[in-house]
KEKOL-885040 format. One record per residue (C-alpha): z negated, y negated, x negated; chain; residue number from 1. Coordinates in steps of 0.02 Angstrom, whole numbers, plus 50000, padded with zeros to 5 digits. Example, Ala and Ser with C-alpha at 12.3 -4.5 7.8 and 13.67 -1.06 7.14 Angstrom:
- z:y:x:c:k
- 49610:50225:49385:A:1
- 49643:50053:49316:A:2
This chain:
- z:y:x:c:k
- 45271:45204:44798:A:1
- 45197:45030:44820:A:2
- 45106:44968:44973:A:3
- 45049:44797:45034:A:4
- 44886:44847:45118:A:5
- 44825:44992:45013:A:6
- 44833:45062:44837:A:7
- 44851:45244:44785:A:8
- 44782:45308:44619:A:9
- 44814:45493:44580:A:10
- 44692:45569:44455:A:11
- 44717:45716:44335:A:12
- 44661:45838:44472:A:13
- 44799:45776:44587:A:14
- 44675:45689:44703:A:15
- 44742:45526:44773:A:16
- 44613:45387:44793:A:17
- 44677:45280:44937:A:18
- 44595:45109:44938:A:19
- 44626:45004:45093:A:20
- 44622:44818:45056:A:21
- 44718:44701:45172:A:22
- 44772:44546:45075:A:23
- 44708:44379:45138:A:24
- 44587:44456:45263:A:25
- 44398:44461:45254:A:26
- 44392:44631:45341:A:27
- 44507:44782:45348:A:28
- 44582:44812:45520:A:29
- 44722:44919:45588:A:30
- 44870:44801:45601:A:31
- 45056:44834:45599:A:32
- 45065:44821:45408:A:33
- 44924:44944:45379:A:34
- 44993:45069:45505:A:35
- 45164:45059:45422:A:36
- 45090:45084:45248:A:37
- 44970:45221:45302:A:38
- 45106:45320:45389:A:39
- 45212:45308:45232:A:40
- 45065:45371:45128:A:41
- 45034:45518:45248:A:42
- 45217:45568:45232:A:43
- 45203:45559:45042:A:44
- 45039:45659:45046:A:45
- 45126:45798:45142:A:46
- 45287:45800:45041:A:47
- 45227:45760:44864:A:48
- 45174:45920:44773:A:49
- 45087:45817:44639:A:50
- 44958:45762:44769:A:51
- 44833:45902:44803:A:52
- 44722:45802:44920:A:53
- 44658:45627:44955:A:54
- 44502:45520:44968:A:55
- 44510:45365:45078:A:56
- 44396:45215:45045:A:57
- 44392:45027:45060:A:58
- 44418:44892:44930:A:59
- 44319:44763:45027:A:60
- 44134:44727:45012:A:61
- 44133:44677:45197:A:62
- 44153:44855:45256:A:63
- 44265:45008:45269:A:64
- 44374:44969:45420:A:65
- 44326:44871:45576:A:66
- 44450:44943:45701:A:67
- 44613:44882:45773:A:68
- 44674:44703:45761:A:69
- 44639:44643:45938:A:70
- 44761:44499:45914:A:71
- 44896:44632:45894:A:72
- 44836:44729:46046:A:73
- 44820:44572:46152:A:74
- 44997:44515:46113:A:75
- 45090:44676:46153:A:76
- 45269:44643:46207:A:77
- 45301:44814:46285:A:78
- 45420:44795:46433:A:79
- 45400:44970:46505:A:80
- 45255:45091:46521:A:81
- 45347:45210:46403:A:82
- 45355:45074:46270:A:83
- 45170:45038:46299:A:84
- 45128:45223:46283:A:85
- 45230:45240:46122:A:86
- 45135:45092:46048:A:87
- 44968:45167:46104:A:88
- 45014:45337:46031:A:89
- 45064:45267:45861:A:90
- 44892:45276:45777:A:91
- 44849:45440:45861:A:92
- 45011:45516:45796:A:93
- 44983:45457:45617:A:94
- 44804:45521:45609:A:95
- 44849:45688:45686:A:96
- 44990:45711:45561:A:97
- 44866:45681:45418:A:98
- 44740:45800:45497:A:99
- 44865:45942:45519:A:100
- 44969:45912:45364:A:101
- 45119:45902:45479:A:102
- 45096:46082:45538:A:103
- 45088:46141:45718:A:104
- 44920:46179:45798:A:105
- 44984:46356:45830:A:106
- 45011:46388:45643:A:107
- 44843:46312:45600:A:108
- 44753:46423:45727:A:109
- 44840:46576:45655:A:110
- 44779:46527:45483:A:111
- 44954:46541:45413:A:112
- 44961:46355:45372:A:113
- 44835:46227:45308:A:114
- 44831:46042:45279:A:115
- 44797:45959:45113:A:116
- 44613:45910:45109:A:117
- 44572:45729:45151:A:118
- 44396:45660:45133:A:119
- 44332:45490:45183:A:120
- 44217:45388:45071:A:121
- 44136:45268:45195:A:122
- 44069:45126:45088:A:123
- 44041:44998:45227:A:124
- 44040:44977:45415:A:125
- 44164:45089:45508:A:126
- 44193:45035:45687:A:127
- 44324:45079:45816:A:128
- 44484:45133:45731:A:129
- 44390:45133:45565:A:130
- 44275:45272:45624:A:131
- 44423:45358:45705:A:132
- 44510:45364:45535:A:133
- 44353:45442:45463:A:134
- 44342:45569:45606:A:135
- 44523:45622:45573:A:136
- 44479:45663:45392:A:137
- 44419:45839:45352:A:138
- 44258:45780:45270:A:139
- 44155:45621:45281:A:140
- 44039:45551:45148:A:141
- 43942:45395:45198:A:142
- 43845:45268:45096:A:143
- 43656:45275:45120:A:144
- 43630:45100:45189:A:145
- 43526:45079:45348:A:146
- 43622:44918:45389:A:147
- 43790:45007:45384:A:148
- 43857:45033:45560:A:149
- 43966:45172:45628:A:150
- 44025:45169:45808:A:151
- 44160:45155:45939:A:152
- 44130:44987:46026:A:153
- 44299:44974:46117:A:154
- 44218:44981:46289:A:155
- 44145:44808:46254:A:156
- 44319:44732:46264:A:157
- 44378:44837:46411:A:158
- 44461:44976:46310:A:159
- 44428:45154:46252:A:160
- 44450:45224:46076:A:161
- 44637:45251:46057:A:162
- 44644:45343:45891:A:163
- 44570:45508:45945:A:164
- 44390:45448:45961:A:165
- 44364:45514:46138:A:166
- 44414:45688:46078:A:167
- 44349:45706:45900:A:168
- 44176:45628:45922:A:169
- 44123:45744:46066:A:170
- 44193:45893:45971:A:171
- 44079:45849:45825:A:172
- 43923:45783:45911:A:173
- 43936:45874:46077:A:174
- 43996:45811:46245:A:175
- 43834:45724:46295:A:176
- 43791:45635:46132:A:177
- 43972:45594:46092:A:178
- 44013:45540:46269:A:179
- 43865:45423:46284:A:180
- 43901:45346:46114:A:181
- 44078:45304:46172:A:182
- 44027:45241:46346:A:183
- 43886:45132:46279:A:184
- 43984:45069:46129:A:185
- 43825:45054:46025:A:186
- 43836:45079:45835:A:187
- 43730:45205:45741:A:188
- 43658:45214:45565:A:189
- 43720:45337:45432:A:190
- 43564:45446:45454:A:191
- 43590:45453:45643:A:192
- 43773:45499:45615:A:193
- 43721:45636:45493:A:194
- 43598:45708:45619:A:195
- 43738:45717:45748:A:196
- 43858:45795:45621:A:197
- 43976:45647:45633:A:198
- 43966:45628:45444:A:199
- 43940:45771:45321:A:200
- 43844:45685:45180:A:201
- 43744:45525:45157:A:202
- 43732:45473:44974:A:203
- 43703:45315:44870:A:204
- 43852:45197:44888:A:205
- 43902:45218:44705:A:206
- 43924:45406:44734:A:207
- 44030:45407:44893:A:208
- 44197:45421:44805:A:209
- 44141:45552:44675:A:210
- 44059:45660:44809:A:211
- 44214:45648:44919:A:212
- 44326:45695:44772:A:213
- 44214:45843:44729:A:214
- 44234:45910:44906:A:215
- 44424:45889:44902:A:216
- 44433:45979:44734:A:217
- 44325:46123:44799:A:218
- 44425:46142:44962:A:219
- 44612:46150:44924:A:220
- 44653:46212:45099:A:221
- 44585:46114:45246:A:222
- 44585:46119:45435:A:223
- 44487:46022:45566:A:224
- 44356:46131:45655:A:225
- 44455:46123:45819:A:226
- 44610:46188:45728:A:227
- 44521:46350:45683:A:228
- 44522:46507:45788:A:229
- 44367:46535:45893:A:230
- 44304:46355:45886:A:231
- 44197:46299:46034:A:232
- 44118:46135:46088:A:233
- 43942:46111:46018:A:234
- 43824:46175:46151:A:235
- 43956:46263:46258:A:236
- 44139:46280:46306:A:237
- 44175:46104:46364:A:238
- 44199:46054:46545:A:239
- 44231:46233:46601:A:240
- 44055:46283:46551:A:241
- 43935:46275:46701:A:242
- 43812:46187:46587:A:243
- 43932:46039:46579:A:244
- 43914:46003:46766:A:245
- 43744:45916:46751:A:246
- 43814:45820:46601:A:247
- 43956:45744:46702:A:248
- 43844:45709:46850:A:249
- 43716:45627:46735:A:250
- 43846:45535:46631:A:251
- 43931:45467:46786:A:252
- 43764:45407:46854:A:253
- 43713:45327:46689:A:254
- 43884:45247:46668:A:255
- 43876:45178:46845:A:256
- 43701:45111:46815:A:257
- 43759:45019:46660:A:258
- 43931:44960:46720:A:259
- 43897:44943:46908:A:260
- 44071:45016:46932:A:261
- 44151:44856:46868:A:262
- 44217:44919:46702:A:263
- 44379:45018:46713:A:264
- 44358:45076:46533:A:265
- 44199:45174:46575:A:266
- 44290:45272:46711:A:267
- 44437:45304:46594:A:268
- 44320:45366:46456:A:269
- 44238:45489:46577:A:270
- 44412:45551:46625:A:271
- 44460:45573:46441:A:272
- 44301:45673:46409:A:273
- 44321:45782:46563:A:274
- 44507:45817:46550:A:275
- 44515:45821:46360:A:276
- 44379:45952:46343:A:277
- 44481:46074:46449:A:278
- 44646:46050:46357:A:279
- 44724:46099:46190:A:280
- 44682:45965:46062:A:281
- 44857:45891:46047:A:282
- 44873:45876:46235:A:283
- 44699:45799:46244:A:284
- 44753:45663:46121:A:285
- 44902:45621:46231:A:286
- 44786:45610:46382:A:287
- 44681:45485:46284:A:288
- 44836:45381:46244:A:289
- 44885:45387:46429:A:290
- 44720:45311:46483:A:291
- 44724:45187:46339:A:292
- 44897:45131:46394:A:293
- 44836:45107:46572:A:294
- 44691:44998:46513:A:295
- 44787:44893:46388:A:296
- 44923:44862:46518:A:297
- 44798:44804:46651:A:298
- 44722:44631:46674:A:299
- 44540:44677:46639:A:300
- 44563:44727:46458:A:301
- 44683:44583:46426:A:302
- 44558:44458:46497:A:303
- 44411:44531:46400:A:304
- 44506:44539:46236:A:305
- 44569:44362:46257:A:306
- 44400:44285:46300:A:307
- 44273:44395:46211:A:308
- 44371:44413:46050:A:309
- 44523:44302:46023:A:310
- 44461:44140:46103:A:311
- 44280:44168:46051:A:312
- 44334:44192:45871:A:313
- 44448:44039:45877:A:314
- 44307:43930:45945:A:315
- 44184:43992:45813:A:316
- 44311:43958:45675:A:317
- 44323:43777:45732:A:318
- 44478:43770:45842:A:319
- 44413:43607:45920:A:320
- 44374:43525:45752:A:321
- 44473:43368:45707:A:322
- 44588:43429:45569:A:323
- 44595:43272:45460:A:324
- 44406:43252:45435:A:325
- 44337:43321:45271:A:326
- 44199:43452:45293:A:327
- 44019:43391:45294:A:328
- 43901:43477:45172:A:329
- 43746:43496:45280:A:330
- 43598:43543:45172:A:331
- 43451:43463:45264:A:332
- 43433:43432:45450:A:333
- 43304:43322:45534:A:334
- 43241:43391:45700:A:335
- 43150:43270:45814:A:336
- 43024:43358:45925:A:337
- 42932:43522:45896:A:338
- 42924:43580:46076:A:339
- 43008:43738:46138:A:340
- 43185:43675:46110:A:341
- 43147:43583:45947:A:342
- 43060:43735:45876:A:343
- 43206:43847:45924:A:344
- 43331:43726:45845:A:345
- 43222:43720:45689:A:346
- 43224:43910:45680:A:347
- 43413:43934:45696:A:348
- 43444:43792:45572:A:349
- 43333:43874:45441:A:350
- 43414:44042:45480:A:351
- 43582:43958:45444:A:352
- 43520:43923:45267:A:353
- 43481:43739:45290:A:354
- 43319:43647:45255:A:355
- 43232:43569:45405:A:356
- 43119:43418:45419:A:357
- 43040:43436:45592:A:358
- 42955:43279:45658:A:359
- 42835:43254:45801:A:360
- 42707:43123:45851:A:361
- 42569:43203:45747:A:362
- 42552:43346:45623:A:363
- 42469:43459:45750:A:364
- 42622:43447:45863:A:365
- 42744:43465:45717:A:366
- 42652:43622:45660:A:367
- 42709:43708:45821:A:368
- 42883:43729:45747:A:369
- 42807:43819:45598:A:370
- 42706:43932:45711:A:371
- 42861:43969:45816:A:372
- 42965:44028:45668:A:373
- 42819:44116:45584:A:374
- 42796:44225:45738:A:375
- 42980:44277:45735:A:376
- 42990:44314:45548:A:377
- 42825:44410:45551:A:378
- 42896:44519:45688:A:379
- 43055:44546:45585:A:380
- 42953:44595:45432:A:381
- 42849:44716:45535:A:382
- 43008:44798:45603:A:383
- 43088:44811:45432:A:384
- 43226:44687:45472:A:385
- 43168:44565:45337:A:386
- 43074:44581:45173:A:387
- 42917:44479:45147:A:388
- 43004:44388:45005:A:389
- 43146:44333:45120:A:390
- 43022:44287:45256:A:391
- 42927:44174:45134:A:392
- 43090:44093:45077:A:393
- 43139:44066:45260:A:394
- 42975:43977:45301:A:395
- 42985:43872:45142:A:396
- 43142:43790:45213:A:397
- 43042:43710:45356:A:398
- 42938:43554:45327:A:399
- 42834:43477:45468:A:400
- 42800:43290:45470:A:401
- 42742:43145:45578:A:402
- 42818:43014:45463:A:403
- 42993:42947:45499:A:404
- 43014:42900:45316:A:405
- 43028:43086:45274:A:406
- 43197:43087:45364:A:407
- 43280:42967:45241:A:408
- 43381:43101:45148:A:409
- 43438:43214:45291:A:410
- 43623:43254:45320:A:411
- 43609:43271:45510:A:412
- 43485:43226:45646:A:413
- 43457:43332:45802:A:414
- 43344:43254:45933:A:415
- 43251:43368:46054:A:416
- 43114:43260:46132:A:417
- 43067:43244:46316:A:418
- 43209:43222:46443:A:419
- 43162:43040:46472:A:420
- 43283:42900:46426:A:421
- 43143:42785:46366:A:422
- 43069:42918:46249:A:423
- 43241:42960:46179:A:424
- 43282:42775:46156:A:425
- 43125:42750:46053:A:426
- 43158:42895:45932:A:427
- 43341:42846:45912:A:428
- 43294:42671:45853:A:429
- 43152:42728:45741:A:430
- 43259:42864:45661:A:431
- 43412:42755:45631:A:432
- 43300:42632:45539:A:433
- 43273:42757:45397:A:434
- 43421:42879:45391:A:435
- 43581:42850:45292:A:436
- 43718:42745:45371:A:437
- 43842:42891:45380:A:438
- 43721:43019:45454:A:439
- 43772:43090:45625:A:440
- 43641:43083:45762:A:441
- 43648:43226:45890:A:442
- 43547:43230:46051:A:443
- 43497:43394:46131:A:444
- 43495:43353:46315:A:445
- 43539:43460:46464:A:446
- 43569:43323:46592:A:447
- 43569:43145:46522:A:448
- 43743:43074:46486:A:449
- 43774:43047:46300:A:450
- 43863:42880:46325:A:451
- 43706:42809:46406:A:452
- 43595:42871:46265:A:453
- 43716:42806:46134:A:454
- 43687:42629:46198:A:455
- 43521:42638:46106:A:456
- 43612:42674:45943:A:457
- 43679:42547:45819:A:458
- 43818:42672:45774:A:459
- 43881:42750:45938:A:460
- 44034:42819:45848:A:461
- 43913:42935:45753:A:462
- 43816:42985:45908:A:463
- 43852:43152:45995:A:464
- 43773:43277:46113:A:465
- 43726:43456:46068:A:466
- 43662:43554:46216:A:467
- 43568:43710:46159:A:468
- 43508:43844:46279:A:469
- 43335:43921:46287:A:470
- 43278:44024:46197:A:471
- 43384:43944:46061:A:472
- 43375:44091:45940:A:473
- 43443:44211:46072:A:474
- 43566:44111:46177:A:475
- 43741:44112:46100:A:476
- 43821:43954:46174:A:477
- 43820:43775:46110:A:478
- 43893:43636:46216:A:479
- 43955:43491:46108:A:480
- 43973:43327:46205:A:481
- 44063:43175:46132:A:482
- 44017:43010:46215:A:483
- 44143:42873:46256:A:484
- 44129:42798:46081:A:485
- 44098:42958:45981:A:486
- 44215:42971:45832:A:487
- 44301:43118:45748:A:488
- 44173:43125:45607:A:489
- 44031:43159:45728:A:490
- 44129:43296:45817:A:491
- 44181:43376:45652:A:492
- 44002:43371:45588:A:493
- 43936:43453:45747:A:494
- 44064:43593:45728:A:495
- 44025:43612:45542:A:496
- 43841:43629:45586:A:497
- 43883:43758:45720:A:498
- 43979:43862:45592:A:499
- 43816:43881:45496:A:500
- 43708:43930:45644:A:501
- 43845:44044:45714:A:502
- 43846:43996:45897:A:503
- 43998:43997:46011:A:504
- 44040:43812:46035:A:505
- 44134:43726:46176:A:506
- 44174:43541:46184:A:507
- 44142:43467:46356:A:508
- 44158:43299:46444:A:509
- 44011:43179:46451:A:510
- 43956:43194:46633:A:511
- 43784:43225:46707:A:512
- 43745:43410:46683:A:513
- 43896:43434:46569:A:514
- 43981:43601:46610:A:515
- 43855:43743:46625:A:516
- 43728:43638:46719:A:517
- 43864:43586:46840:A:518
- 43910:43766:46883:A:519
- 43750:43866:46876:A:520
- 43647:43760:46999:A:521
- 43769:43787:47145:A:522
- 43757:43975:47112:A:523
- 43566:43971:47114:A:524
- 43572:43854:47263:A:525
- 43682:43976:47360:A:526
- 43556:44115:47331:A:527
- 43412:44006:47390:A:528
- 43515:43950:47540:A:529
- 43538:44132:47590:A:530
- 43349:44156:47580:A:531
- 43326:44006:47694:A:532
- 43456:44081:47812:A:533
- 43358:44244:47825:A:534
- 43459:44356:47708:A:535
- 43352:44489:47622:A:536
- 43307:44430:47446:A:537
- 43331:44608:47378:A:538
- 43508:44610:47449:A:539
- 43547:44445:47360:A:540
- 43477:44503:47192:A:541
- 43558:44675:47197:A:542
- 43726:44603:47251:A:543
- 43725:44484:47101:A:544
- 43682:44624:46980:A:545
- 43815:44738:47058:A:546
- 43938:44595:47032:A:547
- 43903:44601:46846:A:548
- 43774:44463:46823:A:549
- 43634:44507:46698:A:550
- 43493:44470:46821:A:551
- 43480:44407:46999:A:552
- 43492:44219:47035:A:553
- 43318:44212:47115:A:554
- 43244:44288:46956:A:555
- 43332:44154:46853:A:556
- 43265:44017:46968:A:557
- 43090:44087:46938:A:558
- 43118:44078:46750:A:559
- 43184:43899:46752:A:560
- 43052:43861:46887:A:561
- 43070:43794:47063:A:562
- 42964:43648:47005:A:563
- 43106:43592:46891:A:564
- 43232:43612:47031:A:565
- 43121:43512:47147:A:566
- 43098:43374:47017:A:567
- 43286:43362:46988:A:568
- 43317:43357:47176:A:569
- 43187:43219:47198:A:570
- 43258:43116:47053:A:571
- 43435:43135:47120:A:572
- 43379:43078:47293:A:573
- 43299:42923:47218:A:574
- 43451:42885:47111:A:575
- 43582:42909:47247:A:576
- 43487:42839:47394:A:577
- 43588:42843:47556:A:578
- 43733:42928:47466:A:579
- 43628:43085:47435:A:580
- 43693:43241:47524:A:581
- 43573:43387:47542:A:582
- 43626:43554:47471:A:583
- 43534:43642:47611:A:584
- 43385:43699:47509:A:585
- 43277:43542:47514:A:586
- 43158:43614:47644:A:587
- 43147:43781:47553:A:588
- 43099:43698:47389:A:589
- 42975:43585:47476:A:590
- 42891:43737:47555:A:591
- 42892:43839:47393:A:592
- 42829:43697:47282:A:593
- 42716:43591:47391:A:594
- 42656:43701:47534:A:595
- 42632:43876:47463:A:596
- 42628:43841:47275:A:597
- 42762:43967:47225:A:598
- 42835:43857:47087:A:599
- 42903:43990:46969:A:600
- 42849:44118:46842:A:601
- 42765:43992:46726:A:602
- 42655:43938:46871:A:603
- 42602:44114:46921:A:604
- 42747:44165:47034:A:605
- 42894:44109:47138:A:606
- 43017:44221:47227:A:607
- 42940:44361:47123:A:608
- 42761:44411:47088:A:609
- 42720:44460:46909:A:610
- 42600:44589:46841:A:611
- 42502:44578:46680:A:612
- 42607:44718:46606:A:613
- 42763:44609:46621:A:614
- 42836:44699:46773:A:615
- 42890:44602:46927:A:616
- 42939:44630:47107:A:617
- 43000:44518:47247:A:618
- 42854:44431:47332:A:619
- 42826:44514:47502:A:620
- 42761:44351:47576:A:621
- 42934:44270:47573:A:622
- 42978:44339:47744:A:623
- 42827:44251:47822:A:624
- 42900:44083:47776:A:625
- 43085:44128:47786:A:626
- 43103:44258:47925:A:627
- 43240:44387:47903:A:628
- 43385:44386:48024:A:629
- 43419:44543:48122:A:630
- 43604:44545:48078:A:631
- 43612:44556:47887:A:632
- 43775:44526:47790:A:633
- 43857:44668:47692:A:634
- 43838:44683:47504:A:635
- 44021:44634:47485:A:636
- 43996:44476:47589:A:637
- 43849:44423:47481:A:638
- 43944:44463:47321:A:639
- 44091:44359:47381:A:640
- 43982:44208:47418:A:641
- 43895:44219:47249:A:642
- 44057:44246:47154:A:643
- 44159:44111:47241:A:644
- 44027:43976:47230:A:645
- 44038:43996:47040:A:646
- 44228:44000:47042:A:647
- 44236:43842:47149:A:648
- 44112:43747:47038:A:649
- 44211:43799:46884:A:650
- 44373:43746:46968:A:651
- 44298:43575:47006:A:652
- 44243:43554:46825:A:653
- 44417:43601:46765:A:654
- 44496:43484:46893:A:655
- 44388:43339:46832:A:656
- 44418:43376:46647:A:657
- 44237:43423:46613:A:658
- 44314:43570:46521:A:659
- 44489:43533:46459:A:660
- 44557:43709:46445:A:661
- 44528:43878:46530:A:662
- 44468:43955:46367:A:663
- 44316:43840:46357:A:664
- 44277:43867:46541:A:665
- 44276:44056:46518:A:666
- 44176:44054:46356:A:667
- 44048:43933:46428:A:668
- 44025:44039:46585:A:669
- 44001:44207:46498:A:670
- 43896:44146:46352:A:671
- 43807:44006:46445:A:672
- 43741:44082:46605:A:673
- 43798:44264:46593:A:674
- 43949:44259:46710:A:675
- 44014:44437:46736:A:676
- 44097:44482:46568:A:677
- 44215:44611:46646:A:678
- 44312:44468:46725:A:679
- 44349:44379:46561:A:680
- 44271:44224:46639:A:681
- 44298:44124:46800:A:682
- 44468:44051:46753:A:683
- 44531:44222:46698:A:684
- 44465:44294:46861:A:685
- 44555:44163:46964:A:686
- 44716:44207:46872:A:687
- 44685:44393:46904:A:688
- 44650:44365:47088:A:689
- 44802:44252:47096:A:690
- 44779:44064:47121:A:691
- 44858:44077:47295:A:692
- 44734:44214:47346:A:693
- 44590:44117:47271:A:694
- 44634:43962:47374:A:695
- 44659:44065:47533:A:696
- 44490:44155:47517:A:697
- 44401:43994:47469:A:698
- 44469:43910:47626:A:699
- 44406:44055:47731:A:700
- 44233:44039:47653:A:701
- 44234:43850:47679:A:702
- 44273:43876:47862:A:703
- 44132:44003:47880:A:704
- 43997:43931:47767:A:705
- 44037:43749:47731:A:706
- 44140:43622:47635:A:707
- 44058:43669:47468:A:708
- 44182:43814:47457:A:709
- 44338:43703:47468:A:710
- 44449:43717:47314:A:711
- 44515:43561:47223:A:712
- 44687:43494:47270:A:713
- 44755:43531:47096:A:714
- 44721:43716:47127:A:715
- 44817:43707:47291:A:716
- 44963:43631:47197:A:717
- 44952:43769:47067:A:718
- 44951:43899:47206:A:719
- 45103:43820:47291:A:720
- 45197:43820:47125:A:721
- 45152:44003:47093:A:722
- 45078:43958:46923:A:723
- 44938:44031:46818:A:724
- 44813:43939:46711:A:725
- 44828:44042:46553:A:726
- 45016:44040:46556:A:727
- 45006:43850:46559:A:728
- 44878:43854:46419:A:729
């Protein structure tokens, strides 16, 4: 029999070597073609007497199998819940048939029937459905590579393992270890998997197939442990054991602490563990498929899959790149400025395999970029993440200079000097005097419009904005901003550069603040406004974290500093004159910055006070300057204000074309300022709420708290028409 996605080679011992290798794909995944082929092979394995057993491996150097094709899951066309369940059960059914050899669990428990032995030779990463395939095999041999990852990360896209993972992993590793691995979604190394009895052997990669074959040859009759009479859960008898009670109490508490109750998948995983451990194995698998069906049919998983996987991947592959522009071969990048941002840009550029000429006003300043990267690579060497040889090669790619002539052969310029138009104008002119005529000039600025800066350039069509986030080596988003005269070559070059540094890019309109700095400030402002209104700071911070934000807004303001906020406010006042409208926090910032010197963490403290050991707590003195009101709002009221101020600001950006599609708005929000990932992003969340409900609630908030909550007219029109944003997209 011939297959499209795998090959089968039967040796003289009757052992079939099954090599999975999806054509035209960089990584093996469970898609419709592989499931069709694999089911056909399992049927042949059971029926063909010439096959005595099988070893499953991968033909790709990229890994064993990375899970299910999320594009397939995200585009399910099931019209009824039964159809959805049948689709969800498909992989579970195939793997169980392989595991049992097509026999009933009753016959296996009696010992009257056995399956043909199947071993797994894991020669690369095995995640999600890839690990589930391995768990359904009777024996698992794994390559001894500390970088190889095994895990079930489905929770990170709002799902649970749907190929038996919630049942097999706890039965091998125990309820607690297995359950936490599934709920956290974190991968483990081969040695960690061996210690938890998730794999049976860890051997050099060149021996995985021979070791797996040796086991198959030595074990002609096979059964999974749970298909043998007298089997019990490691450490006890599952959920019926009194010892399991603390586990579920503890797991629920830990899951709630991590998810804040926002992630439906975590609750569903707990249910699978609890119910499945009390049921016969085949029934437990159907329970898993039931919960999987519920998740995949609901909006949360659809939103998370769409934003965190499908749209993220499309953006990173260059969906916004002009198609008719040839690729730019970027070998050397000139970075102007060796401050915090310039040093970070230098580091990620070198990490992307490019050479960097980093320029500053003198060699002492330029050396700061070297020191910045040296500190990071030394830490990586110390932790075993990088060899000294690779660290030396990394640092050799960075050259500091104070001479503009050294930039003459670069392929791209990225400017990261002070946020002052006159300083930027000077470096633009001095750089363009020496670089090649076709070299693109990118400016890293967080607020200054690109069109204005491009007026200092002799080639505005090759001038573009690249807004990095701090710290550059950790923050995943890159805002790319074409000016009014920016051409396709500049945009294509920016996206080609991004492909090398592996950020998530969005293309945004050239307005002051661009996208993220148009949305995040109102959110921080709302938190500060509540402080000024006498709301407990701890209530504000905890409400934001409970909503799904990574840290509280007051903590973020401390990190970015109140001094910066005050300076921006002062500059905006001067620029706008009589047209300036206060956001309600002018007095608060004046008190914090000028009267009590609480300017932010960098200046010793702001809303928080900081200890030498790195810990922090809200500053008790706040209430002296901003007295607490007797009648405090509820957590839900605070959460609603903090959520809707972000939704409104995003809606305004979308209305004004700052972001041209909902995908970019959602990606920018989650990867730019940490908007609650469980929503799929603000535009996805508005769709989930319903545009009509969003408008209605926003109007209520505007009536209660002020005009800043009023939604744009285009959203009212969308609500009246009963339309959704993603359907339109």
